[in-house]
N, C-alpha and C positions, 0 to 999 in steps of 0.2 A: 692661220686657220679661217680667217675671214678675209675676203677679197672684195673690196668695193669697186664699182665701176659705173660708167654711164654719165660722169660729169662732163661739162663742156661749157662753151660760151653761147649764150642765147640772148635775144632781145627781150626787154620787158614785155610781159604779156604771153611769152612762150611757155613751153613745156619741156620737161626732161623727165626721164625715168632712170632712177638709180637702182642698181642691183648689188647685192651682197651675197656672194657665193661662199658657203661654209664647207669646210673640208676637215678631215681628221676625226670628226665625231659628228653624231647626229644632234642637231640643235632643235629638234621638234619639241622637246619638252622645256626648252629654255625660253625665257623672255628675250626678245630681241628689239633693238631700238636704233634709231638714227639720232645722232648729235651733229652739231655744226660749230665751227669756229671761224669767226671772221678776223681779219688782222687787228691785233691790238685788243681783242676781246676775249673773254673767257668762253670755254666750250659750253654750249647750251643745248638743252634737250629740245628735240624736234617732234619725235613720235616714237611710240613703243607698241609692241604687239605681243600679247601673251594669251591669245584667245580673244580677249577684249582689246580694243585699240584706245590709245590716248594720244592727244595732240597738244603741242604748245598753242596758246591762243593766237600767236602770230601766224601760224599756218593753218589753223582750223578752217575748213571749207575749201582750201586750195590744194592741200597735200593729202594723199591717201597712202597709208602703209598697209602692205599685204605681205603674205608669206606663202611659199609652197614647200611644205614639209617633205614632199616626195623628192623634190629637186634640191632640198636643203638650202633654199635661197630666200632672202628677204628683198623686198622691193619698196621703193618710195616714188610714187607718181607725183610729180610736182607740176601744178598748173598755175596759170595767172602769175607767173614769176615776177618778182619785183627786184630792183637793184639791191635792196637790203637783204635779199636772200643770198647774196654772194658770200660764199664761205667755202671752207673745206668740210665736206660731209663725211662723217665716220659712222660705220655700223658697229654695233656692239651687242654682246650677249651675256646673259647672267642666268644662274639657276634661281628658281623661285619666280615670284611675280615681277611685273613691270615696276620700274622705278624711274624717277625723274633726275636723280643724282648720279652723275657720271661715275663717281667713285665706287658705286655699287656694282658696276659691270666688270666682269672678269676677262672678257675677250673683246679684242678690238681689231677692226680692219685698218688698213693703212691710210684711208681717206682718199676722197676724189674731189677735185676742184670744181666748183660751180660758180660761173661768173655771169652776172646778168647785166647787160648794158642798158642804159636808158635811152 
Protein backbone atom coordinates (compact mmCIF):
# COMPACT_ATOMS: atom_id res chain seq x y z
CA UNK A 1 0.00 0.00 0.00
CA UNK A 2 3.05 2.25 0.23
CA UNK A 3 5.46 2.38 -2.70
CA UNK A 4 8.72 4.27 -2.26
CA UNK A 5 10.76 5.45 -5.23
CA UNK A 6 13.35 8.01 -6.24
CA UNK A 7 16.50 6.54 -4.78
CA UNK A 8 19.75 6.37 -6.68
CA UNK A 9 23.46 7.07 -6.72
CA UNK A 10 24.60 10.67 -6.41
CA UNK A 11 27.77 12.46 -5.43
CA UNK A 12 28.19 14.15 -2.09
CA UNK A 13 26.60 17.57 -2.14
CA UNK A 14 23.93 16.48 -4.57
CA UNK A 15 20.18 16.17 -4.19
CA UNK A 16 17.50 13.52 -4.50
CA UNK A 17 13.75 13.57 -4.09
CA UNK A 18 12.07 10.48 -2.75
CA UNK A 19 8.40 9.76 -3.25
CA UNK A 20 6.05 7.42 -1.44
CA UNK A 21 2.80 6.71 -3.24
CA UNK A 22 -0.02 5.34 -1.13
CA UNK A 23 -2.79 3.17 -2.46
CA UNK A 24 -5.64 1.13 -1.10
CA UNK A 25 -6.65 3.73 1.43
CA UNK A 26 -6.45 7.48 1.96
CA UNK A 27 -3.56 8.39 4.20
CA UNK A 28 -4.50 12.04 4.58
CA UNK A 29 -5.35 11.62 8.24
CA UNK A 30 -2.33 9.43 9.00
CA UNK A 31 1.04 10.52 10.27
CA UNK A 32 3.63 9.62 7.66
CA UNK A 33 7.35 9.35 8.02
CA UNK A 34 10.64 8.40 6.46
CA UNK A 35 13.09 6.06 8.12
CA UNK A 36 16.41 4.76 6.87
CA UNK A 37 18.61 1.78 7.52
CA UNK A 38 22.28 1.60 6.68
CA UNK A 39 24.11 -1.74 6.45
CA UNK A 40 24.79 -3.14 9.89
CA UNK A 41 22.78 -0.44 11.63
CA UNK A 42 19.32 -0.21 13.09
CA UNK A 43 16.52 1.54 11.29
CA UNK A 44 16.47 5.19 12.28
CA UNK A 45 13.98 8.00 12.12
CA UNK A 46 14.54 10.64 9.45
CA UNK A 47 11.45 12.84 9.28
CA UNK A 48 7.72 12.78 9.93
CA UNK A 49 4.70 14.76 8.83
CA UNK A 50 1.31 14.93 10.51
CA UNK A 51 0.50 18.54 9.81
CA UNK A 52 3.59 19.50 11.75
CA UNK A 53 6.98 18.29 10.63
CA UNK A 54 9.73 16.67 12.66
CA UNK A 55 13.30 15.91 11.67
CA UNK A 56 16.23 13.97 13.00
CA UNK A 57 19.04 16.30 14.01
CA UNK A 58 21.30 14.70 11.42
CA UNK A 59 19.11 15.86 8.53
CA UNK A 60 17.65 19.09 9.87
CA UNK A 61 18.26 21.94 7.45
CA UNK A 62 19.10 19.59 4.58
CA UNK A 63 15.99 17.44 4.16
CA UNK A 64 12.39 18.56 3.72
CA UNK A 65 9.39 16.29 4.17
CA UNK A 66 6.15 17.19 2.47
CA UNK A 67 2.95 15.52 1.43
CA UNK A 68 0.23 15.92 -1.17
CA UNK A 69 -2.95 14.49 0.30
CA UNK A 70 -4.78 14.84 -3.02
CA UNK A 71 -2.19 12.65 -4.71
CA UNK A 72 -1.86 10.50 -1.58
CA UNK A 73 1.90 10.91 -1.82
CA UNK A 74 4.67 11.66 0.64
CA UNK A 75 7.95 13.28 -0.42
CA UNK A 76 11.43 13.72 0.97
CA UNK A 77 13.60 16.36 -0.67
CA UNK A 78 17.20 15.65 0.25
CA UNK A 79 19.83 18.32 -0.37
CA UNK A 80 23.51 18.62 0.52
CA UNK A 81 23.74 14.85 0.67
CA UNK A 82 26.59 13.24 2.56
CA UNK A 83 28.08 9.75 2.34
CA UNK A 84 26.61 9.01 5.77
CA UNK A 85 23.15 9.47 4.28
CA UNK A 86 23.68 6.22 2.36
CA UNK A 87 20.93 3.81 3.37
CA UNK A 88 17.73 2.16 2.31
CA UNK A 89 14.97 4.67 2.87
CA UNK A 90 11.52 3.51 3.94
CA UNK A 91 8.25 5.37 4.13
CA UNK A 92 5.76 4.51 6.83
CA UNK A 93 2.33 5.52 8.06
CA UNK A 94 0.45 5.33 11.33
CA UNK A 95 -2.80 6.48 12.80
CA UNK A 96 -2.59 9.29 15.28
CA UNK A 97 0.30 11.69 15.61
CA UNK A 98 3.90 11.45 14.51
CA UNK A 99 6.31 9.18 16.33
CA UNK A 100 10.05 8.66 16.29
CA UNK A 101 9.88 4.94 17.05
CA UNK A 102 9.54 2.71 14.01
CA UNK A 103 7.55 0.12 15.95
CA UNK A 104 4.60 2.48 16.17
CA UNK A 105 4.13 2.60 12.42
CA UNK A 106 1.55 0.24 10.96
CA UNK A 107 2.25 0.48 7.23
CA UNK A 108 5.58 0.31 5.45
CA UNK A 109 6.86 0.73 1.94
CA UNK A 110 9.42 -1.61 0.44
CA UNK A 111 12.38 0.79 0.64
CA UNK A 112 14.47 2.60 -1.93
CA UNK A 113 18.27 2.59 -1.97
CA UNK A 114 20.11 5.90 -1.65
CA UNK A 115 23.86 5.81 -2.20
CA UNK A 116 26.05 8.87 -1.81
CA UNK A 117 29.57 8.73 -3.17
CA UNK A 118 32.35 10.86 -1.72
